[in-house]
C-alpha positions in Angstrom: -6.6 -11.3 -14.7 -8.6 -8.2 -14.3 -9.9 -7.0 -10.9 -12.1 -4.3 -10.4 -12.7 -2.9 -6.9 -15.9 -1.9 -5.4 -17.7 -0.6 -2.3 -15.6 2.5 -2.0 -12.2 0.2 -2.3 -9.3 1.2 -3.9 -6.8 -1.2 -5.6 -3.1 -0.4 -5.0 0.3 -2.1 -5.5 2.7 -1.5 -2.3 5.8 0.6 -3.4 9.0 -1.2 -2.6 10.7 -0.2 0.6 14.2 -0.1 0.3 16.4 -2.0 2.9 19.1 -0.4 4.6 22.0 -2.8 5.5 24.4 -1.0 7.8 27.4 -2.4 9.6 26.1 -2.0 13.2 28.0 -1.6 16.3 24.6 -3.4 18.3 24.9 -7.2 18.1 21.0 -8.2 17.4 19.1 -11.3 17.5 19.3 -12.7 14.0 15.4 -12.8 13.7 14.9 -9.4 14.6 13.1 -7.1 12.4 12.9 -3.3 12.3 9.5 -2.0 13.3 7.3 -1.1 10.2 5.8 2.5 9.8 2.0 2.7 10.1 2.1 4.0 6.9 2.7 2.7 3.6 3.4 4.0 -0.1 1.0 3.1 -2.6 0.4 3.1 -6.5 -3.2 3.2 -7.1 -3.9 0.8 -9.9 -8.0 1.0 -9.8 -10.6 2.9 -8.1 -14.2 1.7 -7.3 -17.0 3.8 -9.4 -18.7 4.9 -6.1 -15.5 6.5 -4.7 -16.1 10.2 -3.3 -12.4 11.0 -3.5 -10.7 12.6 -6.3 -7.8 9.9 -6.4 -7.2 8.6 -9.9 -5.3 5.7 -11.3 -1.4 6.0 -11.5 -1.3 8.1 -8.5 0.9 7.7 -5.3 -1.0 7.7 -2.4 -0.2 7.1 1.3 -2.3 4.5 3.3 -2.7 2.9 6.8 -0.9 -0.4 6.5 -3.3 -2.7 8.9 -5.9 -1.3 6.5 -4.7 -3.1 3.6 -6.7 -5.9 3.0 -4.6 -8.6 0.8 -6.5 -10.9 -1.7 -5.0 -13.8 -3.5 -6.7 -15.1 -6.3 -4.9 -17.5 -8.6 -1.5 -17.2 -7.1 -2.0 -13.2 -7.7 -1.9 -11.1 -4.8 -3.9 -7.9 -4.7 -4.1 -5.2 -2.2 -7.2 -3.2 -1.6 -8.0 -0.4 0.9 -10.9 1.3 1.5 -11.1 5.1 0.6 -11.3 6.4 4.2 -7.6 4.8 5.2 -6.0 7.0 2.2 -4.6 9.9 4.4 -3.0 11.8 1.0 -1.6 12.1 -2.3 2.1 12.2 -3.2 2.7 15.1 -6.0 5.8 14.3 -7.7 7.3 17.7 -9.1 
């Protein structure tokens, strides 16, 4: 299925965050989850035609996590973020 974003949205794929497994001296409850960063690293899949930023496909960007919209269609998840909530691009030198 090909998904094309509209209305200044950017279709992204979330980059996997490596889980750290350490032997802690402090005992935590079994349901404890480490607080997540308010920002997330994403790979750009597609950009709406009316976006005014110069973000292009296959670039890595930083977006605000709470502004990601998850859409599920035919058991496939898509992540959209409005261009205003992209805070930067990661240059891989």
